[in-house]
TIMI-93662 format. One record per atom (N, C-alpha, C, O): residue number from 1; residue in one letter; atom name; x, y, z. Coordinates in pm, whole numbers, plus 50000, padded with zeros to 5 digits. Layout:
+-----+-----+------+-------+-------+-------+
!   n ! res ! atom !  east ! north !    up !
+-----+-----+------+-------+-------+-------+
! NUM !   A !   CA !     X !     Y !     Z !
...
+-----+-----+------+-------+-------+-------+
//
This chain:
+-----+-----+------+-------+-------+-------+
!   n ! res ! atom !  east ! north !    up !
+-----+-----+------+-------+-------+-------+
!   1 !   M !    N ! 91721 ! 31763 ! 67179 !
!   1 !   M !   CA ! 91624 ! 31638 ! 67232 !
!   1 !   M !    C ! 91509 ! 31598 ! 67188 !
!   1 !   M !    O ! 91474 ! 31704 ! 67137 !
!   2 !   D !    N ! 91420 ! 31525 ! 67168 !
!   2 !   D !   CA ! 91311 ! 31538 ! 67115 !
!   2 !   D !    C ! 91266 ! 31462 ! 67211 !
!   2 !   D !    O ! 91322 ! 31368 ! 67267 !
!   3 !   V !    N ! 91130 ! 31522 ! 67234 !
!   3 !   V !   CA ! 91039 ! 31467 ! 67376 !
!   3 !   V !    C ! 91015 ! 31323 ! 67427 !
!   3 !   V !    O ! 90995 ! 31280 ! 67540 !
!   4 !   S !    N ! 91025 ! 31253 ! 67284 !
!   4 !   S !   CA ! 91003 ! 31118 ! 67286 !
!   4 !   S !    C ! 91121 ! 31046 ! 67355 !
!   4 !   S !    O ! 91096 ! 30950 ! 67428 !
!   5 !   S !    N ! 91233 ! 31083 ! 67337 !
!   5 !   S !   CA ! 91383 ! 31064 ! 67412 !
!   5 !   S !    C ! 91365 ! 31069 ! 67559 !
!   5 !   S !    O ! 91423 ! 30994 ! 67639 !
!   6 !   Y !    N ! 91278 ! 31166 ! 67591 !
!   6 !   Y !   CA ! 91251 ! 31178 ! 67758 !
!   6 !   Y !    C ! 91187 ! 31065 ! 67830 !
!   6 !   Y !    O ! 91213 ! 31028 ! 67945 !
!   7 !   T !    N ! 91102 ! 31016 ! 67751 !
!   7 !   T !   CA ! 91016 ! 30892 ! 67781 !
!   7 !   T !    C ! 91115 ! 30795 ! 67844 !
!   7 !   T !    O ! 91084 ! 30745 ! 67952 !
!   8 !   D !    N ! 91229 ! 30765 ! 67788 !
!   8 !   D !   CA ! 91309 ! 30638 ! 67818 !
!   8 !   D !    C ! 91342 ! 30701 ! 67975 !
!   8 !   D !    O ! 91356 ! 30626 ! 68071 !
!   9 !   L !    N ! 91351 ! 30824 ! 67983 !
!   9 !   L !   CA ! 91461 ! 30860 ! 68162 !
!   9 !   L !    C ! 91355 ! 30814 ! 68244 !
!   9 !   L !    O ! 91400 ! 30800 ! 68357 !
!  10 !   I !    N ! 91166 ! 30766 ! 68236 !
!  10 !   I !   CA ! 91108 ! 30760 ! 68331 !
!  10 !   I !    C ! 91132 ! 30654 ! 68424 !
!  10 !   I !    O ! 91111 ! 30680 ! 68543 !
!  11 !   P !    N ! 91161 ! 30568 ! 68401 !
!  11 !   P !   CA ! 91155 ! 30441 ! 68462 !
!  11 !   P !    C ! 91339 ! 30480 ! 68573 !
!  11 !   P !    O ! 91371 ! 30427 ! 68680 !
!  12 !   I !    N ! 91401 ! 30562 ! 68509 !
!  12 !   I !   CA ! 91546 ! 30588 ! 68606 !
!  12 !   I !    C ! 91483 ! 30700 ! 68697 !
!  12 !   I !    O ! 91507 ! 30698 ! 68817 !
!  13 !   L !    N ! 91422 ! 30774 ! 68654 !
!  13 !   L !   CA ! 91336 ! 30895 ! 68770 !
!  13 !   L !    C ! 91287 ! 30818 ! 68819 !
!  13 !   L !    O ! 91365 ! 30799 ! 68912 !
!  14 !   L !    N ! 91178 ! 30722 ! 68838 !
!  14 !   L !   CA ! 91102 ! 30648 ! 68927 !
!  14 !   L !    C ! 91208 ! 30603 ! 69034 !
!  14 !   L !    O ! 91209 ! 30638 ! 69152 !
!  15 !   L !    N ! 91277 ! 30538 ! 68988 !
!  15 !   L !   CA ! 91384 ! 30462 ! 69058 !
!  15 !   L !    C ! 91440 ! 30576 ! 69163 !
!  15 !   L !    O ! 91439 ! 30567 ! 69286 !
!  16 !   G !    N ! 91488 ! 30680 ! 69088 !
!  16 !   G !   CA ! 91544 ! 30787 ! 69170 !
!  16 !   G !    C ! 91517 ! 30848 ! 69323 !
!  16 !   G !    O ! 91586 ! 30879 ! 69421 !
!  17 !   I !    N ! 91357 ! 30846 ! 69279 !
!  17 !   I !   CA ! 91262 ! 30911 ! 69347 !
!  17 !   I !    C ! 91232 ! 30821 ! 69465 !
!  17 !   I !    O ! 91230 ! 30863 ! 69580 !
!  18 !   A !    N ! 91204 ! 30671 ! 69426 !
!  18 !   A !   CA ! 91182 ! 30564 ! 69533 !
!  18 !   A !    C ! 91323 ! 30566 ! 69628 !
!  18 !   A !    O ! 91330 ! 30593 ! 69748 !
!  19 !   F !    N ! 91407 ! 30538 ! 69556 !
!  19 !   F !   CA ! 91531 ! 30586 ! 69657 !
!  19 !   F !    C ! 91547 ! 30702 ! 69785 !
!  19 !   F !    O ! 91569 ! 30685 ! 69904 !
!  20 !   F !    N ! 91526 ! 30821 ! 69707 !
!  20 !   F !   CA ! 91539 ! 30907 ! 69804 !
!  20 !   F !    C ! 91463 ! 30910 ! 69866 !
!  20 !   F !    O ! 91488 ! 30980 ! 69964 !
!  21 !   T !    N ! 91324 ! 30848 ! 69865 !
!  21 !   T !   CA ! 91200 ! 30822 ! 69990 !
!  21 !   T !    C ! 91227 ! 30719 ! 70069 !
!  21 !   T !    O ! 91218 ! 30753 ! 70188 !
!  22 !   V !    N ! 91258 ! 30606 ! 70054 !
!  22 !   V !   CA ! 91338 ! 30490 ! 70097 !
!  22 !   V !    C ! 91469 ! 30579 ! 70181 !
!  22 !   V !    O ! 91461 ! 30556 ! 70302 !
!  23 !   A !    N ! 91565 ! 30655 ! 70153 !
!  23 !   A !   CA ! 91676 ! 30750 ! 70251 !
!  23 !   A !    C ! 91640 ! 30789 ! 70314 !
!  23 !   A !    O ! 91681 ! 30767 ! 70428 !
!  24 !   V !    N ! 91522 ! 30890 ! 70287 !
!  24 !   V !   CA ! 91459 ! 31029 ! 70421 !
!  24 !   V !    C ! 91393 ! 30942 ! 70519 !
!  24 !   V !    O ! 91391 ! 30960 ! 70640 !
!  25 !   S !    N ! 91324 ! 30819 ! 70434 !
!  25 !   S !   CA ! 91219 ! 30753 ! 70545 !
!  25 !   S !    C ! 91306 ! 30691 ! 70659 !
!  25 !   S !    O ! 91270 ! 30700 ! 70776 !
!  26 !   A !    N ! 91456 ! 30608 ! 70612 !
!  26 !   A !   CA ! 91522 ! 30575 ! 70718 !
!  26 !   A !    C ! 91581 ! 30668 ! 70786 !
!  26 !   A !    O ! 91594 ! 30645 ! 70907 !
!  27 !   L !    N ! 91628 ! 30783 ! 70738 !
!  27 !   L !   CA ! 91691 ! 30895 ! 70830 !
!  27 !   L !    C ! 91597 ! 30927 ! 70941 !
!  27 !   L !    O ! 91623 ! 30947 ! 71060 !
!  28 !   Y !    N ! 91470 ! 30927 ! 70872 !
!  28 !   Y !   CA ! 91369 ! 31005 ! 70987 !
!  28 !   Y !    C ! 91345 ! 30841 ! 71088 !
!  28 !   Y !    O ! 91339 ! 30860 ! 71209 !
!  29 !   W !    N ! 91338 ! 30763 ! 71064 !
!  29 !   W !   CA ! 91334 ! 30673 ! 71155 !
!  29 !   W !    C ! 91411 ! 30652 ! 71261 !
!  29 !   W !    O ! 91371 ! 30655 ! 71377 !
!  30 !   S !    N ! 91560 ! 30624 ! 71212 !
!  30 !   S !   CA ! 91661 ! 30639 ! 71328 !
!  30 !   S !    C ! 91665 ! 30737 ! 71389 !
!  30 !   S !    O ! 91695 ! 30720 ! 71507 !
!  31 !   A !    N ! 91640 ! 30865 ! 71350 !
!  31 !   A !   CA ! 91636 ! 30997 ! 71438 !
!  31 !   A !    C ! 91538 ! 30987 ! 71541 !
!  31 !   A !    O ! 91571 ! 31011 ! 71658 !
!  32 !   K !    N ! 91394 ! 30945 ! 71505 !
!  32 !   K !   CA ! 91303 ! 30921 ! 71587 !
!  32 !   K !    C ! 91324 ! 30813 ! 71681 !
!  32 !   K !    O ! 91269 ! 30839 ! 71788 !
!  33 !   K !    N ! 91386 ! 30697 ! 71681 !
!  33 !   K !   CA ! 91419 ! 30586 ! 71723 !
!  33 !   K !    C ! 91529 ! 30641 ! 71812 !
!  33 !   K !    O ! 91546 ! 30576 ! 71915 !
!  34 !   G !    N ! 91624 ! 30770 ! 71792 !
!  34 !   G !   CA ! 91712 ! 30775 ! 71924 !
!  34 !   G !    C ! 91885 ! 30733 ! 71860 !
!  34 !   G !    O ! 91986 ! 30748 ! 71929 !
!  35 !   Q !    N ! 91884 ! 30689 ! 71741 !
!  35 !   Q !   CA ! 91984 ! 30643 ! 71723 !
!  35 !   Q !    C ! 92088 ! 30728 ! 71692 !
!  35 !   Q !    O ! 92203 ! 30685 ! 71695 !
!  36 !   L !    N ! 92066 ! 30834 ! 71665 !
!  36 !   L !   CA ! 92167 ! 30978 ! 71603 !
!  36 !   L !    C ! 92189 ! 31066 ! 71724 !
!  36 !   L !    O ! 92250 ! 31171 ! 71710 !
!  37 !   R !    N ! 92139 ! 31024 ! 71859 !
!  37 !   R !   CA ! 92160 ! 31094 ! 71973 !
!  37 !   R !    C ! 92362 ! 31114 ! 71989 !
!  37 !   R !    O ! 92426 ! 31212 ! 71954 !
!  38 !   D !    N ! 92411 ! 31000 ! 72045 !
!  38 !   D !   CA ! 92487 ! 31004 ! 72110 !
!  38 !   D !    C ! 92586 ! 30843 ! 72046 !
!  38 !   D !    O ! 92554 ! 30729 ! 72079 !
!  39 !   F !    N ! 92672 ! 30867 ! 71979 !
!  39 !   F !   CA ! 92742 ! 30788 ! 71891 !
!  39 !   F !    C ! 92839 ! 30715 ! 71948 !
!  39 !   F !    O ! 92859 ! 30603 ! 71902 !
!  40 !   D !    N ! 92911 ! 30756 ! 72048 !
!  40 !   D !   CA ! 92980 ! 30708 ! 72155 !
!  40 !   D !    C ! 92896 ! 30586 ! 72219 !
!  40 !   D !    O ! 92928 ! 30467 ! 72215 !
!  41 !   K !    N ! 92806 ! 30632 ! 72264 !
!  41 !   K !   CA ! 92736 ! 30559 ! 72395 !
!  41 !   K !    C ! 92674 ! 30459 ! 72297 !
!  41 !   K !    O ! 92694 ! 30349 ! 72350 !
!  42 !   Q !    N ! 92602 ! 30437 ! 72167 !
!  42 !   Q !   CA ! 92592 ! 30332 ! 72063 !
!  42 !   Q !    C ! 92677 ! 30251 ! 72036 !
!  42 !   Q !    O ! 92645 ! 30136 ! 72005 !
!  43 !   A !    N ! 92806 ! 30293 ! 72042 !
!  43 !   A !   CA ! 92898 ! 30236 ! 71967 !
!  43 !   A !    C ! 92979 ! 30142 ! 72098 !
!  43 !   A !    O ! 93070 ! 30064 ! 72070 !
!  44 !   K !    N ! 92939 ! 30159 ! 72219 !
!  44 !   K !   CA ! 93017 ! 30081 ! 72333 !
!  44 !   K !    C ! 92902 ! 29982 ! 72368 !
!  44 !   K !    O ! 92941 ! 29870 ! 72402 !
!  45 !   T !    N ! 92730 ! 30008 ! 72367 !
!  45 !   T !   CA ! 92680 ! 29918 ! 72404 !
!  45 !   T !    C ! 92670 ! 29753 ! 72402 !
!  45 !   T !    O ! 92607 ! 29674 ! 72474 !
!  46 !   I !    N ! 92768 ! 29734 ! 72277 !
!  46 !   I !   CA ! 92825 ! 29576 ! 72244 !
!  46 !   I !    C ! 92914 ! 29536 ! 72332 !
!  46 !   I !    O ! 92922 ! 29413 ! 72334 !
!  47 !   F !    N ! 92978 ! 29586 ! 72400 !
!  47 !   F !   CA ! 93077 ! 29569 ! 72486 !
!  47 !   F !    C ! 93026 ! 29517 ! 72615 !
!  47 !   F !    O ! 92921 ! 29573 ! 72646 !
!  48 !   T !    N ! 93065 ! 29427 ! 72700 !
!  48 !   T !   CA ! 93055 ! 29386 ! 72853 !
!  48 !   T !    C ! 93148 ! 29347 ! 72880 !
!  48 !   T !    O ! 93248 ! 29348 ! 72807 !
!  49 !   E !    N ! 93140 ! 29282 ! 73046 !
!  49 !   E !   CA ! 93262 ! 29227 ! 73070 !
!  49 !   E !    C ! 93338 ! 29122 ! 73030 !
!  49 !   E !    O ! 93456 ! 29097 ! 73056 !
!  50 !   E !    N ! 93231 ! 29043 ! 72942 !
!  50 !   E !   CA ! 93305 ! 28955 ! 72887 !
!  50 !   E !    C ! 93349 ! 28947 ! 72774 !
!  50 !   E !    O ! 93399 ! 28839 ! 72741 !
!  51 !   E !    N ! 93347 ! 29055 ! 72683 !
!  51 !   E !   CA ! 93449 ! 29085 ! 72579 !
!  51 !   E !    C ! 93439 ! 29250 ! 72625 !
!  51 !   E !    O ! 93336 ! 29310 ! 72596 !
!  52 !   P !    N ! 93528 ! 29309 ! 72684 !
!  52 !   P !   CA ! 93581 ! 29423 ! 72718 !
!  52 !   P !    C ! 93616 ! 29489 ! 72605 !
!  52 !   P !    O ! 93656 ! 29421 ! 72511 !
!  53 !   E !    N ! 93609 ! 29613 ! 72594 !
!  53 !   E !   CA ! 93681 ! 29709 ! 72479 !
!  53 !   E !    C ! 93813 ! 29721 ! 72482 !
!  53 !   E !    O ! 93872 ! 29741 ! 72588 !
!  54 !   G !    N ! 93867 ! 29712 ! 72383 !
!  54 !   G !   CA ! 94019 ! 29702 ! 72328 !
!  54 !   G !    C ! 94101 ! 29579 ! 72371 !
!  54 !   G !    O ! 94221 ! 29570 ! 72397 !
!  55 !   E !    N ! 93994 ! 29481 ! 72372 !
!  55 !   E !   CA ! 94106 ! 29354 ! 72422 !
!  55 !   E !    C ! 94021 ! 29282 ! 72289 !
!  55 !   E !    O ! 93911 ! 29315 ! 72245 !
!  56 !   I !    N ! 94101 ! 29187 ! 72248 !
!  56 !   I !   CA ! 94059 ! 29096 ! 72156 !
!  56 !   I !    C ! 94048 ! 28963 ! 72193 !
!  56 !   I !    O ! 94154 ! 28911 ! 72228 !
!  57 !   S !    N ! 93934 ! 28886 ! 72196 !
!  57 !   S !   CA ! 93855 ! 28769 ! 72259 !
!  57 !   S !    C ! 93824 ! 28710 ! 72157 !
!  57 !   S !    O ! 93838 ! 28590 ! 72181 !
!  58 !   D !    N ! 93791 ! 28724 ! 72064 !
!  58 !   D !   CA ! 93776 ! 28643 ! 71906 !
!  58 !   D !    C ! 93873 ! 28542 ! 71899 !
!  58 !   D !    O ! 93977 ! 28539 ! 71965 !
!  59 !   T !    N ! 93838 ! 28463 ! 71820 !
!  59 !   T !   CA ! 93945 ! 28371 ! 71769 !
!  59 !   T !    C ! 93905 ! 28303 ! 71629 !
!  59 !   T !    O ! 93784 ! 28297 ! 71608 !
!  60 !   F !    N ! 93985 ! 28255 ! 71537 !
!  60 !   F !   CA ! 93926 ! 28210 ! 71425 !
!  60 !   F !    C ! 93927 ! 28019 ! 71476 !
!  60 !   F !    O ! 94007 ! 27966 ! 71553 !
!  61 !   P !    N ! 93843 ! 27971 ! 71423 !
!  61 !   P !   CA ! 93774 ! 27871 ! 71461 !
!  61 !   P !    C ! 93950 ! 27737 ! 71401 !
!  61 !   P !    O ! 93991 ! 27764 ! 71288 !
!  62 !   E !    N ! 94008 ! 27649 ! 71455 !
!  62 !   E !   CA ! 94096 ! 27553 ! 71402 !
!  62 !   E !    C ! 94034 ! 27489 ! 71315 !
!  62 !   E !    O ! 93913 ! 27465 ! 71311 !
!  63 !   K !    N ! 94150 ! 27444 ! 71209 !
!  63 !   K !   CA ! 94082 ! 27338 ! 71142 !
!  63 !   K !    C ! 94094 ! 27202 ! 71166 !
!  63 !   K !    O ! 94191 ! 27161 ! 71229 !
!  64 !   K !    N ! 93992 ! 27114 ! 71116 !
!  64 !   K !   CA ! 93999 ! 27000 ! 71192 !
!  64 !   K !    C ! 94119 ! 26918 ! 71128 !
!  64 !   K !    O ! 94128 ! 26934 ! 71006 !
!  65 !   K !    N ! 94195 ! 26850 ! 71173 !
!  65 !   K !   CA ! 94305 ! 26811 ! 71103 !
!  65 !   K !    C ! 94232 ! 26656 ! 71027 !
!  65 !   K !    O ! 94166 ! 26579 ! 71097 !
!  66 !   R !    N ! 94255 ! 26634 ! 70896 !
!  66 !   R !   CA ! 94220 ! 26525 ! 70843 !
!  66 !   R !    C ! 94290 ! 26394 ! 70902 !
!  66 !   R !    O ! 94412 ! 26385 ! 70920 !
!  67 !   R !    N ! 94218 ! 26316 ! 70922 !
!  67 !   R !   CA ! 94244 ! 26159 ! 70935 !
!  67 !   R !    C ! 94310 ! 26077 ! 70776 !
!  67 !   R !    O ! 94230 ! 26066 ! 70683 !
!  68 !   K !    N ! 94431 ! 26032 ! 70758 !
!  68 !   K !   CA ! 94490 ! 25932 ! 70694 !
!  68 !   K !    C ! 94442 ! 25839 ! 70705 !
!  68 !   K !    O ! 94417 ! 25787 ! 70813 !
!  69 !   K !    N ! 94414 ! 25790 ! 70591 !
!  69 !   K !   CA ! 94341 ! 25658 ! 70548 !
!  69 !   K !    C ! 94396 ! 25548 ! 70596 !
!  69 !   K !    O ! 94512 ! 25551 ! 70554 !
!  70 !   D !    N ! 94383 ! 25459 ! 70656 !
!  70 !   D !   CA ! 94489 ! 25316 ! 70683 !
!  70 !   D !    C ! 94460 ! 25232 ! 70564 !
!  70 !   D !    O ! 94340 ! 25208 ! 70545 !
!  71 !   D !    N ! 94554 ! 25179 ! 70475 !
!  71 !   D !   CA ! 94547 ! 25140 ! 70390 !
!  71 !   D !    C ! 94554 ! 24974 ! 70398 !
!  71 !   D !    O ! 94547 ! 24907 ! 70294 !
+-----+-----+------+-------+-------+-------+
//
């Protein structure tokens, strides 16, 4: 390959370096904030007495019935 054809790869290499930097930074931030310490505890923090674990309490809203126009 000619050297000039490698210059076409510069934007792809820069995007790869930027993506890698963002990924490592996000991993470092999450480890620093304690997000990676206890996965089971973190997964259960969204459940409360109002919405207990293992019970389905969400429902899909009912569609409103259309009224027929009286002619």
